[in-house]
C-alpha positions as CSV (number, residue, x, y, z in Angstrom):
1,Q,40.7,230.1,132.6
2,V,39.7,233.3,131.0
3,Q,36.4,234.9,132.2
4,L,34.9,238.1,130.8
5,V,32.2,240.1,132.6
6,E,30.4,243.0,130.9
7,S,28.8,245.9,132.8
8,G,27.4,249.3,132.1
9,G,24.3,248.4,130.3
10,G,20.8,249.7,131.2
11,L,18.0,251.9,130.1
12,V,19.1,255.1,128.4
13,Q,17.4,257.9,126.3
14,A,18.0,258.4,122.6
15,G,20.9,260.7,122.1
16,D,22.7,259.6,125.3
17,T,26.2,258.3,125.6
18,L,27.0,254.9,127.2
19,R,30.2,253.3,128.4
20,L,30.3,249.5,128.4
21,S,33.0,247.8,130.4
22,C,34.5,244.3,130.0
23,T,36.5,243.0,132.9
24,A,38.8,240.1,132.2
25,S,40.2,237.6,134.6
26,G,42.6,234.7,134.0
27,M,44.6,236.6,131.4
28,P,45.5,240.3,131.0
29,V,43.7,242.2,128.2
30,S,47.1,243.0,126.7
31,S,47.5,239.3,125.9
32,M,44.3,239.1,123.8
33,S,42.6,240.7,120.9
34,M,39.1,241.7,121.9
35,A,35.9,242.8,120.4
36,W,32.3,243.9,121.1
37,F,29.3,242.3,119.5
38,R,25.6,242.8,120.0
39,Q,22.5,240.6,119.5
40,V,18.8,241.1,119.2
41,P,16.6,238.0,119.8
42,G,16.0,236.2,116.6
43,N,19.1,237.8,114.9
44,E,22.6,236.7,114.5
45,R,25.3,238.2,116.7
46,E,26.5,241.5,115.1
47,F,30.1,242.6,115.1
48,L,30.6,246.2,116.4
49,A,34.3,246.9,117.0
50,R,37.6,245.1,117.7
51,I,40.9,246.0,119.2
52,S,44.2,244.3,118.7
53,Q,46.3,242.6,121.3
54,S,48.6,245.6,121.6
55,G,45.7,248.0,121.7
56,T,47.1,250.0,118.8
57,T,44.8,248.8,116.0
58,T,41.0,249.2,116.1
59,F,38.3,248.5,113.6
60,Y,34.6,249.5,113.6
61,E,31.5,248.3,111.8
62,D,29.7,250.9,109.8
63,A,26.7,250.9,112.1
64,V,28.8,252.4,114.9
65,K,31.7,253.9,113.1
66,G,32.2,257.6,114.0
67,R,30.2,257.4,117.2
68,S,32.0,254.7,119.1
69,A,35.4,254.1,120.6
70,I,36.9,250.8,121.8
71,S,39.9,250.9,124.2
72,K,41.8,248.9,126.7
73,K,42.9,250.2,130.2
74,G,45.2,248.6,132.6
75,L,45.5,244.9,133.0
76,N,41.9,243.9,133.0
77,T,39.5,246.2,131.3
78,M,38.2,247.0,127.9
79,Y,35.7,249.7,127.1
80,L,33.2,250.6,124.4
81,Y,32.0,254.1,124.3
82,M,28.9,254.7,122.2
83,H,27.5,258.2,121.5
84,F,24.2,259.3,120.0
85,L,22.4,256.1,121.0
86,Q,19.2,255.3,119.1
87,P,16.4,252.8,119.7
88,G,18.0,250.6,117.0
89,D,20.9,250.2,119.3
90,T,18.8,248.2,121.7
91,A,20.4,244.8,122.1
92,T,22.4,242.6,124.4
93,Y,26.1,243.6,124.2
94,Y,28.8,241.0,124.5
95,C,32.6,241.3,124.8
96,A,34.8,238.6,123.3
97,A,38.5,237.8,123.4
98,A,40.9,235.7,121.3
99,N,44.4,234.3,121.7
100,R,45.7,236.2,118.6
101,L,47.3,239.4,117.7
102,Y,44.4,240.7,115.7
103,G,40.8,239.9,115.9
104,T,38.2,239.5,113.2
105,Q,34.5,240.4,112.6
106,Y,33.5,236.7,113.0
107,P,32.2,235.3,116.3
108,H,33.6,231.9,115.7
109,D,37.1,233.4,115.8
110,Y,36.8,234.3,119.5
111,E,37.4,231.7,122.2
112,Y,36.1,233.6,125.2
113,W,32.8,235.4,125.7
114,G,31.0,237.3,128.5
115,Q,27.4,236.7,129.4
116,G,26.3,240.0,128.0
117,T,24.8,243.2,129.3
118,Q,21.4,244.5,128.1
119,V,21.2,248.0,126.6
120,T,17.8,249.5,126.0
121,V,17.4,252.8,124.3
122,S,14.1,254.6,124.6
123,S,12.9,257.2,122.1
């Protein structure tokens, strides 16, 4: 059974850089396409970035494009680096994984989810 655990969230200042980690167990990250989403209470889950099973293809939503980087490392870890954080980035951040070569921007296409990590950006 695949389990995903996010870490790296917390309280940061506007303009800071954050690295979020997603640790997978039950299946290596090289066997899954993966993604990051975020959600604010009362809103739908928002797609941020995805990375293919091989790790060679990435895609970013416009809200984070140019200031974020998604990557895989080793057997078990996926990262999301976010730069120039703003209060509007405050949300719970989730990693997700799917048994497919390439992911999508849609939450329903992902079989596995972590419990989320809270990121709060103060001005």
